[in-house]
C-alpha positions, 0 to 999 in steps of 0.5 A: 365779880368772879376772878378773870381767866386770860383765855376764857373770853378768847375760848368763848369767842372762838366757839361762837365764831365756829358756830357762826352765831351773833352775840344775841343768838349765842347769848340766847342759847346760853340764857344770858344777855348780850351785855353779860356775853360781852363781859365774858368775851372782852373782859374774860370775867368768869361766871359763877361755878354753877354757870361754868358747868353749864357752859362746859356742856353747852356746845356739843356741836362745836369742834372738840379742840375748842370745847377742850380749850373752853373747859380748861379756861373755866377753871372748874373744880377738880373731878369735874368731867365733861363727856359729850358722847360719840354721837354728839361729836359727829360732824353736822353733815353726819346728822342731816335729820337733826333740827337746826339749833341756830334757827331754834335759838333765833326763833326763841330770841324773837319770842323773848323780844316779842314778849319782853322777857329775858331769855334765861327767865323765859327758858326756865318757865318753858322748861318747867311747863314742858316737864309738867305737861310731859309728866301729865302724859302730854306729847309735844304735838298734844301741847301744841294742839291744846295751845294753838288758837281755835280756828272758827269757820268764816260765815259767808 
């Protein structure tokens, strides 16, 4: 078990509350189980350093002061810099064409439950698959068209 940070759990809970996500959706977004998220939020148990770096950059849509508190609580090595860029820090109302990340996370979590695979494991497999398809010259619409079941006309 990693050492504990007194503020990590509260910083993580504050970001989850600000984004209006349940523990299930928030955990799916991070690729961890609800049980792991509970350990982090309640007991302030710090994840391994590699996972802390991922956490530090996972919430560009959260308020800046909450992101800063989370990054401080993660006790990252000196020299680790988090940069979200100016376009990511814009308020959600300034980005009406952006997809709804919470809805996407919810759909992903439903898929994980339907196929009974942990979110982190399924996410890793999907990312590898999409990278491979992209490297082969396929666009996302082409991949979707290829994977969708072929519909046959009903005979009357």
